[in-house]
SEVOKE-844936 format. One record per residue: residue in three letters; y, x, z of N, C-alpha, C, CB in turn. Coordinates in steps of 0.05 Angstrom, whole numbers, padded with zeros to 5 digits, always signed. Glycine has a CB too. Layout:
N
ALAYXZYXZYXZYXZ;...
END
This chain:
293
MET+00271-00663-00035+00251-00649-00049+00240-00628-00040+00258-00642-00071;ASP+00216-00646-00042+00197-00624-00040+00163-00636-00066+00188-00621+00002;LEU+00146-00628-00059+00132-00629-00076+00108-00658-00076+00122-00603-00074;SER+00120-00656-00050+00094-00688-00056+00113-00701-00059+00068-00703-00030;ASP+00142-00703-00064+00156-00723-00078+00153-00727-00100+00176-00722-00078;LEU+00160-00701-00109+00150-00697-00141+00125-00715-00150+00140-00666-00146;HIS+00109-00706-00135+00075-00709-00136+00077-00736-00139+00054-00698-00108;ILE+00089-00761-00131+00084-00791-00120+00103-00807-00144+00097-00797-00080;PHE+00121-00792-00148+00146-00806-00160+00123-00798-00195+00190-00784-00150;ARG+00112-00763-00212+00092-00770-00233+00077-00790-00229+00076-00751-00238;THR+00064-00799-00212+00037-00814-00206+00061-00835-00210+00015-00810-00173;VAL+00071-00844-00204+00089-00874-00216+00090-00873-00232+00113-00883-00212;VAL+00094-00845-00249+00112-00848-00276+00090-00858-00292+00128-00818-00290;SER+00064-00830-00292+00025-00835-00302+00010-00877-00297+00000-00807-00266;ALA+00018-00871-00279+00011-00901-00273+00024-00926-00280+00011-00904-00248;GLY+00045-00930-00291+00052-00944-00300+00070-00962-00279+00033-00951-00313;GLY+00073-00953-00256+00080-00977-00234+00068-00963-00202+00061-01012-00244;VAL+00093-00967-00181+00082-00973-00161+00047-00984-00151+00098-00987-00159;THR+00042-01005-00164+00018-01017-00145-00007-00997-00157+00011-01057-00151;ARG-00004-00987-00187-00032-00968-00190-00033-00942-00178-00040-00961-00219;ALA+00002-00934-00180+00012-00911-00170-00008-00905-00142+00045-00914-00163;ALA-00006-00919-00120-00021-00933-00095-00049-00933-00095-00014-00961-00091;GLU-00051-00945-00105-00087-00936-00117-00091-00904-00118-00094-00947-00155;LYS-00085-00894-00140-00093-00859-00139-00090-00859-00120-00080-00834-00152;LEU-00054-00858-00106-00052-00844-00083-00062-00846-00064-00037-00843-00076;TYR-00079-00859-00055-00098-00888-00028-00070-00869-00008-00154-00882-00011;ARG-00052-00897-00010-00024-00892-00011-00015-00925-00003-00013-00877-00043;VAL-00015-00943+00017-00004-00969+00012+00020-00963-00002+00002-00985+00037;GLN+00030-00994-00020+00044-00989-00048+00079-00987-00014+00040-01030-00087;SER+00085-00993+00004+00116-00990+00015+00120-00972+00024+00127-01006+00033;ASN+00103-00954+00032+00097-00916+00027+00109-00900+00001+00061-00910+00023;VAL+00095-00912-00027+00096-00903-00051+00142-00911-00061+00064-00923-00072;THR+00139-00941-00059+00157-00941-00063+00180-00941-00038+00156-00958-00079;THR+00187-00919-00016+00199-00917+00000+00210-00893-00006+00188-00922+00019;ARG+00183-00878-00015+00192-00842-00018+00205-00846-00044+00162-00814-00021;VAL+00194-00855-00063+00219-00854-00094+00243-00863-00081+00212-00878-00125;ARG+00243-00878-00069+00275-00891-00066+00286-00863-00052+00281-00925-00042;GLN+00269-00847-00031+00282-00835-00015+00287-00808-00033+00267-00833+00011;LEU+00279-00800-00048+00271-00796-00084+00306-00796-00091+00247-00832-00106;GLU+00308-00813-00096+00320-00824-00110+00358-00826-00101+00303-00847-00112;ASP+00343-00826-00064+00372-00815-00067+00391-00789-00046+00386-00842-00066;ASP+00357-00780-00044+00367-00750-00049+00384-00736-00070+00346-00738-00050;LEU+00364-00739-00100+00387-00734-00117+00401-00745-00134+00385-00720-00127;GLY+00413-00774-00120+00438-00799-00121+00440-00801-00161+00480-00783-00100;VAL+00414-00810-00171+00403-00821-00185+00381-00838-00190+00403-00810-00192;GLU+00383-00851-00209+00366-00876-00208+00349-00862-00228+00380-00908-00217;LEU+00327-00868-00222+00298-00851-00232+00283-00863-00252+00276-00848-00210;PHE+00288-00898-00241+00266-00917-00250+00299-00948-00262+00234-00926-00209;ILE+00287-00956-00282+00305-00976-00288+00294-01004-00278+00311-00977-00319;ARG+00290-01015-00267+00272-01040-00251+00283-01060-00265+00275-01044-00217;GLU+00263-01077-00272+00267-01105-00286+00242-01125-00270+00260-01102-00326;GLY+00258-01134-00249+00236-01151-00231+00212-01132-00219+00219-01176-00252;LYS+00182-01137-00225+00169-01128-00218+00167-01097-00231+00154-01145-00219;ARG+00184-01092-00257+00161-01074-00281+00188-01051-00273+00153-01089-00328;MET+00171-01027-00279+00192-01000-00279+00197-00992-00303+00182-00974-00265;HIS+00214-00984-00307+00222-00963-00329+00223-00937-00332+00239-00965-00335;ILE+00215-00919-00331+00229-00886-00329+00262-00895-00340+00209-00858-00358;SER+00284-00891-00327+00312-00879-00340+00312-00856-00339+00337-00886-00329;PRO+00329-00842-00364+00341-00822-00377+00336-00793-00346+00378-00834-00389;ALA+00350-00801-00333+00357-00776-00310+00316-00773-00295+00392-00795-00274;GLY+00309-00796-00304+00279-00790-00295+00264-00789-00308+00267-00803-00281;GLN+00268-00782-00341+00260-00770-00357+00263-00733-00354+00273-00784-00378;ILE+00285-00730-00339+00295-00700-00348+00284-00693-00320+00333-00693-00356;LEU+00276-00706-00301+00263-00702-00276+00242-00702-00269+00267-00713-00262;LEU+00222-00706-00297+00201-00709-00302+00190-00684-00318+00201-00732-00313;GLY+00202-00674-00330+00192-00655-00346+00199-00629-00329+00204-00658-00376;TYR+00219-00625-00295+00221-00600-00282+00196-00606-00264+00251-00593-00267;ALA+00178-00630-00260+00158-00641-00242+00141-00634-00243+00153-00661-00240;ASN+00133-00636-00268+00106-00625-00294+00103-00601-00286+00113-00623-00331;GLN+00131-00575-00289+00136-00539-00284+00119-00542-00251+00182-00523-00281;LEU+00131-00545-00239+00139-00551-00214+00110-00555-00208+00161-00575-00208;LEU+00095-00571-00214+00077-00588-00193+00047-00559-00212+00074-00641-00202;ASP+00051-00558-00225+00027-00543-00241+00026-00513-00241+00028-00551-00270;LEU+00060-00501-00232+00056-00475-00219+00049-00478-00197+00077-00458-00218;ALA+00054-00501-00179+00048-00493-00156+00015-00496-00148+00066-00507-00139;ALA+00007-00500-00171-00027-00505-00176-00038-00485-00189-00036-00530-00194;GLU-00016-00464-00200-00034-00437-00202-00030-00423-00185-00033-00421-00222;ALA-00017-00433-00165-00008-00407-00143-00025-00403-00132+00011-00408-00124;ARG-00036-00440-00121-00059-00445-00101-00087-00426-00103-00070-00477-00106;ASP-00088-00433-00141-00108-00421-00149-00113-00389-00147-00108-00428-00171;ALA-00078-00372-00152-00086-00354-00145-00091-00339-00118-00076-00347-00156;VAL-00077-00343-00105-00095-00336-00073-00102-00353-00069-00085-00327-00046;GLN-00121-00359-00078-00153-00369-00064-00177-00370-00092-00150-00411-00047;ASP-00168-00357-00107-00184-00338-00124-00188-00304-00113-00168-00339-00152;ALA-00232-00309-00109-00236-00273-00099-00238-00279-00124-00261-00253-00078;THR-00222-00271-00146-00237-00248-00170-00210-00223-00180-00250-00273-00207;PRO-00219-00211-00168-00197-00178-00172-00170-00189-00198-00224-00140-00193;ARG-00151-00180-00197-00138-00177-00222-00102-00189-00209-00157-00201-00252;GLY-00094-00169-00230-00062-00162-00217-00059-00129-00228-00059-00163-00175;LEU-00037-00134-00195-00030-00098-00199-00042-00087-00166+00016-00089-00203;LEU-00049-00062-00177-00070-00052-00144-00050-00028-00144-00116-00040-00146;ARG-00045-00016-00136-00025+00004-00118-00030+00014-00101-00007-00001-00109;LEU-00047+00035-00099-00066+00068-00099-00057+00089-00095-00078+00077-00121;GLY-00051+00099-00069-00044+00115-00057-00073+00143-00057-00034+00099-00030;ALA-00069+00161-00058-00096+00184-00054-00069+00218-00044-00123+00190-00101;MET-00100+00226-00030-00081+00256-00031-00093+00275-00057-00087+00278+00003;GLU-00079+00300-00060-00083+00308-00082-00103+00308-00091-00077+00324-00084;SER-00131+00323-00067-00149+00335-00073-00167+00308-00074-00153+00358-00055;THR-00171+00290-00068-00181+00255-00082-00172+00259-00105-00166+00221-00069;ALA-00148+00251-00116-00143+00238-00144-00154+00260-00160-00111+00230-00151;ALA-00150+00289-00148-00153+00300-00178-00187+00297-00174-00138+00338-00185;VAL-00205+00299-00154-00232+00312-00164-00252+00285-00153-00240+00349-00147;ARG-00240+00256-00133-00266+00247-00126-00259+00217-00141-00276+00247-00091;LEU-00231+00207-00150-00229+00184-00166-00227+00185-00183-00216+00171-00165;PRO-00227+00202-00208-00233+00191-00233-00253+00186-00237-00228+00202-00250;ALA-00285+00192-00228-00305+00168-00242-00301+00148-00236-00332+00168-00238;SER-00296+00144-00189-00302+00115-00173-00271+00091-00199-00288+00120-00121;LEU-00249+00105-00211-00229+00080-00222-00232+00077-00251-00196+00085-00217;ASN-00252+00103-00264-00266+00091-00287-00289+00074-00277-00277+00113-00306;LEU-00303+00078-00268-00318+00044-00257-00314+00025-00251-00328+00039-00241;TYR-00284+00030-00238-00258-00002-00235-00257-00010-00247-00232-00006-00231;HIS-00249+00002-00275-00226-00003-00292-00246-00011-00318-00201+00026-00295;GLU-00284-00004-00315-00301-00030-00331-00300-00052-00325-00326-00032-00332;ARG-00305-00060-00276-00319-00077-00282-00304-00086-00275-00340-00081-00278;TYR-00275-00086-00265-00252-00111-00258-00232-00099-00279-00236-00115-00219;PRO-00229-00104-00293-00213-00106-00334-00175-00119-00321-00241-00150-00368;GLU-00185-00136-00297-00160-00148-00305-00144-00135-00282-00159-00182-00308;VAL-00148-00130-00264-00134-00102-00252-00123-00083-00273-00156-00083-00234;THR-00099-00083-00258-00077-00053-00262-00077-00030-00242-00045-00062-00260;ILE-00084-00009-00246-00069+00010-00228-00050+00031-00232-00083+00020-00217;GLU-00042+00036-00201-00017+00058-00199-00031+00073-00182+00015+00048-00185;LEU-00024+00089-00177-00030+00112-00166-00008+00136-00160-00049+00120-00181;LYS-00009+00140-00131+00011+00152-00114+00001+00165-00104+00026+00141-00098;THR+00018+00201-00102-00003+00215-00082+00017+00215-00065-00020+00244-00088;GLY+00011+00245-00041+00030+00245-00028-00001+00247+00005+00058+00215-00037;ASN+00019+00255+00032-00001+00271+00056-00006+00241+00058+00012+00293+00088;PRO-00025+00248+00076-00018+00221+00097+00000+00214+00116-00036+00216+00113;GLN+00021+00216+00117+00047+00207+00138+00058+00192+00117+00071+00231+00152;SER+00062+00214+00096+00068+00195+00068+00057+00169+00052+00065+00208+00051;LEU+00035+00162+00060+00022+00154+00049+00032+00124+00059-00004+00167+00050;ALA+00012+00130+00080+00037+00108+00107+00048+00091+00113+00055+00111+00114;SER+00071+00110+00114+00096+00101+00108+00109+00081+00080+00108+00126+00108;ALA+00074+00088+00063+00099+00076+00028+00077+00050+00052+00090+00088-00031;ILE+00061+00047+00053+00039+00029+00065+00059+00004+00073+00021+00043+00093;LEU+00064+00013+00093+00081-00012+00117+00115+00002+00108+00070-00006+00168;ASP+00117-00002+00086+00150-00002+00066+00147-00019+00047+00162+00027+00048;ASP+00106-00032+00038+00100-00039+00024+00110-00025-00003+00101-00059+00029;GLU+00101+00000-00006+00117+00007-00037+00072+00023-00046+00163+00048-00032;ILE+00055+00009-00045+00038+00017-00043+00019+00001-00025+00045+00039-00039;ASP-00008-00015-00027-00032-00036-00018-00047-00024+00003-00053-00043-00042;ALA-00060+00010-00013-00075+00013+00004-00067+00057-00004-00112-00009-00002;ALA-00088+00062+00015-00085+00090-00001-00115+00113+00028-00032+00105+00002;ILE-00127+00134+00003-00142+00148+00021-00131+00178+00021-00172+00146+00015;ALA-00141+00177+00054-00116+00196+00061-00153+00206+00086-00068+00177+00080;ALA-00136+00241+00095-00157+00246+00115-00152+00240+00139-00164+00270+00117;GLU-00177+00237+00162-00153+00226+00191-00149+00246+00192-00157+00212+00223;PRO-00138+00243+00221-00128+00217+00236-00107+00191+00216-00108+00231+00265;VAL-00116+00166+00222-00104+00151+00205-00097+00122+00228-00126+00147+00175;ALA-00078+00122+00238-00063+00110+00263-00086+00082+00265-00022+00101+00257;ASP-00096+00075+00285-00094+00055+00289-00092+00022+00287-00088+00062+00292;ALA-00061+00023+00302-00049+00003+00307-00045-00019+00283-00027+00013+00319;PRO-00026-00001+00262-00014-00018+00240-00040-00024+00214+00014+00001+00227;PHE-00062-00014+00212-00076-00012+00187-00122-00009+00198-00055+00024+00168;GLU-00120-00020+00185-00150-00023+00176-00158-00006+00154-00156-00051+00167;LYS-00181+00013+00156-00193+00022+00155-00226+00021+00146-00184+00025+00167;ILE-00233+00039+00126-00255+00043+00127-00276+00072+00115-00258+00021+00119;PRO-00285+00079+00120-00300+00115+00120-00298+00121+00089-00342+00119+00132;ILE-00294+00143+00076-00302+00135+00047-00318+00164+00041-00272+00128+00023;TYR-00304+00185+00047-00315+00212+00052-00320+00233+00070-00309+00220+00042;GLU-00335+00248+00064-00337+00271+00085-00330+00292+00065-00367+00275+00102;GLU-00301+00311+00064-00301+00329+00062-00308+00357+00063-00295+00324+00062;GLU-00320+00372+00050-00325+00412+00065-00309+00421+00063-00342+00436+00054;LEU-00286+00434+00075-00281+00449+00074-00272+00482+00068-00286+00441+00077;VAL-00265+00490+00056-00271+00527+00057-00251+00535+00052-00290+00542+00038;LEU-00248+00569+00061-00226+00587+00051-00230+00598+00022-00223+00611+00070;ILE-00210+00595+00013-00211+00607-00015-00205+00624-00013-00199+00600-00035;ALA-00199+00660-00030-00189+00681-00038-00202+00693-00061-00189+00696-00020;ARG-00189+00714-00066-00180+00725-00091-00229+00739-00095-00140+00760-00084;ALA-00236+00743-00121-00250+00756-00118-00268+00779-00103-00245+00754-00126;ASP-00253+00788-00103-00264+00816-00083-00265+00822-00064-00257+00835-00083;GLN-00255+00792-00052-00252+00792-00016-00262+00803+00000-00257+00774-00004;PRO-00260+00827+00012-00282+00821+00042-00284+00798+00051-00275+00833+00069;PRO-00310+00790+00065-00324+00770+00087-00289+00761+00104-00354+00792+00115;ILE-00290+00738+00102-00261+00714+00119-00282+00715+00149-00255+00665+00098;ARG-00275+00728+00171-00285+00716+00194-00263+00708+00212-00304+00734+00208;SER-00243+00714+00215-00219+00710+00232-00195+00705+00213-00213+00736+00250;PRO-00172+00700+00225-00149+00700+00208-00133+00728+00209-00132+00678+00217;ARG-00145+00748+00218-00142+00776+00220-00159+00794+00190-00157+00783+00252;ASP-00173+00781+00179-00181+00776+00147-00157+00772+00136-00200+00752+00139;ALA-00152+00751+00135-00135+00732+00104-00122+00758+00098-00106+00697+00109;PRO-00119+00760+00062-00104+00772+00055-00080+00771+00053-00109+00777+00044;GLY-00072+00811+00056-00038+00797+00055-00026+00777+00088-00040+00765+00022;GLY-00045+00784+00096-00032+00739+00111-00014+00734+00106-00025+00727+00144;SER-00016+00722+00085-00007+00704+00066-00027+00679+00070-00006+00718+00035;ILE-00021+00654+00066-00035+00631+00065-00022+00619+00038-00032+00614+00093;LEU-00036+00598+00024-00022+00591+00007-00033+00551+00013-00030+00611-00025;ALA-00019+00545+00004-00010+00512+00015+00004+00489+00017-00008+00510+00028;PHE+00004+00474+00014+00032+00448+00005+00054+00441+00026+00018+00414+00000;GLU+00056+00423+00025+00093+00427+00047+00073+00417+00068+00134+00397+00039;HIS+00089+00405+00091+00086+00406+00109+00075+00362+00104+00113+00424+00126;GLY+00047+00359+00119+00039+00346+00121+00012+00332+00117+00051+00344+00118;CYS+00000+00365+00094-00014+00374+00090-00040+00367+00109-00004+00393+00087;PRO-00057+00362+00122-00069+00357+00134-00098+00380+00135-00069+00331+00128;TRP-00086+00383+00103-00108+00417+00107-00093+00434+00111-00126+00432+00082;ARG-00068+00447+00108-00053+00470+00112-00050+00456+00148-00021+00475+00088;LYS-00056+00433+00159-00057+00449+00198-00075+00446+00196-00045+00437+00230;ARG-00104+00438+00195-00120+00456+00193-00134+00481+00191-00121+00452+00188;LEU-00110+00493+00176-00103+00526+00168-00094+00530+00189-00083+00537+00145;GLU-00074+00519+00193-00050+00530+00211-00066+00533+00238-00021+00506+00215;ASP-00079+00509+00245-00092+00516+00274-00117+00534+00268-00104+00486+00293;TRP-00130+00536+00249-00155+00569+00252-00144+00595+00264-00166+00583+00217;PHE-00107+00606+00250-00101+00617+00260-00100+00615+00288-00087+00620+00250;ALA-00074+00590+00303-00072+00592+00331-00084+00594+00348-00066+00581+00339;HIS-00112+00578+00334-00135+00582+00364-00140+00613+00362-00173+00562+00361;GLU-00141+00638+00343-00141+00659+00344-00118+00674+00362-00143+00663+00321;ASP-00108+00661+00364-00075+00667+00369-00062+00687+00343-00070+00685+00403;GLU-00060+00680+00319-00052+00692+00308-00035+00673+00288-00069+00709+00302;MET-00018+00685+00268+00016+00661+00249-00003+00682+00235+00068+00661+00254;PRO-00004+00658+00210+00004+00669+00180+00041+00691+00169+00005+00633+00163;GLU+00035+00721+00161+00066+00720+00159+00078+00717+00139+00078+00738+00167;ARG+00059+00706+00121+00083+00692+00103+00074+00651+00097+00082+00715+00065;ILE+00080+00640+00090+00066+00616+00076+00081+00611+00050+00067+00588+00094;ILE+00062+00607+00026+00076+00602+00001+00078+00573-00008+00064+00618-00020;GLU+00084+00554-00006+00082+00520+00001+00083+00528-00032+00112+00494+00024;LEU+00057+00499-00036+00057+00492-00084+00052+00480-00080+00042+00502-00115;GLY+00069+00464-00096+00053+00432-00116+00025+00424-00136+00074+00425-00140;SER+00018+00440-00136-00008+00436-00144-00041+00446-00133-00004+00447-00165;TYR-00068+00432-00122-00092+00455-00128-00095+00484-00152-00115+00437-00137;HIS-00075+00474-00183-00086+00491-00197-00074+00524-00186-00080+00481-00228;ALA-00044+00508-00181-00023+00533-00174-00042+00543-00156+00011+00526-00159;MET-00047+00546-00122-00058+00550-00115-00090+00568-00119-00051+00533-00110;LEU-00111+00549-00121-00128+00576-00141-00111+00601-00155-00145+00561-00171;GLY-00098+00594-00175-00086+00609-00192-00077+00635-00174-00063+00592-00207;CYS-00047+00632-00157-00050+00639-00137-00071+00655-00114-00045+00624-00136;ALA-00086+00651-00116-00113+00664-00102-00124+00681-00110-00133+00651-00098;VAL-00129+00674-00138-00140+00689-00159-00128+00710-00171-00145+00675-00176;ALA-00096+00723-00161-00078+00740-00166-00070+00755-00143-00057+00728-00177;GLY-00095+00734-00115-00082+00763-00076-00073+00763-00082-00085+00793-00059;MET-00052+00728-00068-00036+00728-00061-00044+00720-00033-00021+00717-00076;GLY-00058+00707-00026-00059+00699-00006-00090+00688+00004-00038+00682-00007;LEU-00096+00667+00019-00113+00655+00023-00118+00621+00025-00116+00667+00040;ALA-00123+00604+00022-00129+00573+00022-00143+00566+00038-00139+00562+00002;LEU-00148+00524+00046-00154+00517+00055-00159+00488+00032-00143+00523+00076;MET-00183+00484+00021-00171+00464+00022-00225+00458+00020-00135+00456-00010;PRO-00220+00432+00011-00248+00420+00001-00257+00427-00022-00249+00392+00000;GLU-00288+00436-00022-00296+00460-00039-00311+00437-00058-00317+00489-00024;ARG-00298+00415-00064-00302+00411-00089-00281+00411-00109-00313+00392-00090;VAL-00261+00415-00096-00225+00428-00121-00235+00438-00142-00200+00459-00109;LEU-00264+00460-00133-00270+00491-00144-00279+00480-00172-00297+00512-00125;ASP-00297+00452-00171-00316+00442-00188-00294+00444-00216-00329+00409-00177;GLY-00301+00452-00235-00283+00462-00257-00262+00471-00264-00280+00451-00267;PHE-00260+00484-00241-00238+00501-00244-00250+00515-00260-00226+00513-00222;PRO-00238+00540-00276-00237+00551-00306-00242+00582-00295-00203+00546-00327;SER-00235+00586-00278-00232+00624-00265-00248+00622-00237-00189+00638-00255;ARG-00272+00599-00243-00287+00602-00209-00296+00625-00201-00312+00587-00204;ASP-00307+00649-00229-00320+00667-00221-00300+00686-00210-00336+00675-00240;GLN-00270+00682-00205-00253+00707-00202-00245+00690-00170-00222+00716-00231;LEU-00257+00673-00153-00254+00667-00126-00280+00687-00118-00255+00632-00117;SER-00269+00679-00085-00287+00685-00068-00287+00660-00047-00281+00713-00056;VAL-00307+00645-00040-00305+00612-00016-00320+00636+00012-00338+00568-00029;HIS-00318+00623+00027-00317+00632+00048-00316+00607+00076-00295+00651+00045;LYS-00333+00604+00084-00342+00583+00107-00327+00595+00137-00382+00581+00109;LEU-00322+00559+00146-00306+00557+00171-00327+00563+00191-00291+00528+00175;PRO-00318+00555+00216-00344+00551+00228-00345+00523+00235-00349+00569+00252;PRO-00379+00521+00241-00386+00483+00241-00362+00471+00242-00403+00469+00271;GLU-00354+00481+00274-00334+00458+00281-00312+00445+00272-00325+00463+00297;GLN-00308+00471+00253-00278+00476+00230-00276+00454+00206-00280+00510+00212;ASP-00303+00467+00196-00312+00458+00169-00313+00423+00162-00342+00471+00167;ARG-00313+00404+00174-00319+00384+00159-00289+00359+00160-00352+00372+00171;ALA-00276+00345+00150-00258+00335+00151-00258+00297+00145-00246+00353+00136;GLN-00268+00286+00154-00261+00249+00145-00247+00232+00133-00257+00236+00157;VAL-00249+00232+00119-00233+00211+00101-00231+00184+00094-00235+00215+00083;SER-00216+00174+00101-00219+00137+00101-00196+00129+00079-00210+00119+00138;LEU-00205+00105+00072-00190+00091+00063-00170+00069+00069-00201+00089+00054;PHE-00159+00065+00082-00132+00042+00092-00105+00023+00082-00118+00055+00105;TRP-00109+00004+00091-00092-00017+00084-00080-00030+00120-00115-00043+00062;ARG-00061-00046+00104-00033-00060+00131-00065-00072+00134+00008-00089+00122;LYS-00056-00080+00159-00080-00094+00182-00064-00117+00169-00083-00089+00224;GLY-00092-00136+00157-00082-00159+00162-00084-00175+00126-00049-00154+00177;ALA-00074-00152+00112-00081-00140+00075-00100-00143+00062-00083-00115+00067;ARG-00123-00146+00074-00146-00139+00049-00136-00158+00033-00180-00142+00054;SER-00151-00146+00004-00143-00177-00015-00172-00170-00031-00105-00178-00042;PRO-00179-00194-00054-00203-00179-00064-00184-00157-00090-00231-00205-00079;LYS-00175-00141-00096-00168-00110-00094-00174-00090-00085-00153-00105-00087;ILE-00173-00102-00060-00185-00078-00042-00215-00077-00030-00168-00076-00019;ASP-00224-00097-00043-00253-00110-00039-00263-00097-00057-00259-00141-00042;ALA-00255-00095-00077-00270-00084-00108-00267-00063-00091-00256-00083-00144;LEU-00249-00040-00095-00240-00016-00089-00261-00016-00071-00210-00011-00081;ILE-00276-00020-00049-00287-00009-00027-00320-00011-00039-00277-00027+00002;GLU-00332-00030-00058-00344-00032-00070-00354-00017-00088-00340-00045-00073;VAL-00328+00002-00104-00328+00020-00116-00343+00045-00107-00308+00023-00118;LEU-00326+00055-00084-00333+00082-00076-00346+00084-00057-00315+00098-00072;SER-00359+00058-00047-00387+00057-00025-00401+00065-00039-00399+00032-00011;GLY-00403+00049-00062-00429+00064-00080-00429+00086-00099-00439+00045-00097;GLN-00411+00092-00109-00391+00115-00110-00409+00141-00091-00356+00103-00095;LYS-00397+00139-00058-00401+00159-00041-00438+00163-00041-00386+00149-00011;ARG-00459+00137-00043-00482+00139-00033-00499+00152-00059-00492+00110-00022;ALA-00484+00145-00079-00494+00159-00113-00482+00190-00111-00473+00140-00148;ASP-00462+00196-00093-00472+00235-00081-00485+00237-00061-00449+00257-00071;ALA-00488+00213-00045-00504+00222-00029-00535+00231-00045-00505+00200-00008;ALA-00544+00224-00049-00572+00220-00071-00577+00243-00094-00568+00192-00090;ALA-00551+00263-00105-00551+00282-00109-00565+00300-00108-00539+00286-00104;PRO-00580+00307-00116-00596+00333-00124-00564+00356-00113-00609+00334-00168;
END
């Protein structure tokens, strides 16, 4: 039994016979008759009571008709859903902590305004964990710092972050890793691209931090920097709105090390209207940020 059999059966019932059903279906009568007979053989019941050339639906046919209506209507709904370009349903989005905290609130608010039929779930993590989550079908798309592997993903650049070193307010200028307060760095767990960038900065000068203090949030990291516990590396925009901003000092990295590209990426071949809508919103926010004084 397949959907085409059910469609023919329902048409015979609604048309009141094979002749009119064949006309509606643009089929020859013999084909319609054969398909109905095959459906009956498959189910092992008579779907019609035949009186000469007249056909009346049987009790078993009445039962099947109810299910046929449900199945065919559901199939039509599914077809419309997959062909519909209107964003709707659940969008599972991943992002790095800094992106989720600073970049996304305004963009997601705008997304909700434009596409109220979409529900967004947000998951934070480092680029490696977010990439794995996409491949494991735990999230639909993610925003993370490059590099993002080309083979399994499609991607589009969204932000360019300016990275800065953060220390306590009275910290003298930091020109090399040897100037790091206490020789300690404040960072997220392994996998964080900013941690790797900071470790690479130390390694480039043949230095190693004396201690790495792993923290779970930027607010904790900034608080530890205020207390003089170490040096942190993060996007400069993370400082926006931090209440103790005047108790911190900001130090620039060398020009070749102070920029990082952040991209939106998703599984190759899995781009959807919800992701298209997100690209539209994020690209618009990017243009607005570039135009801001």
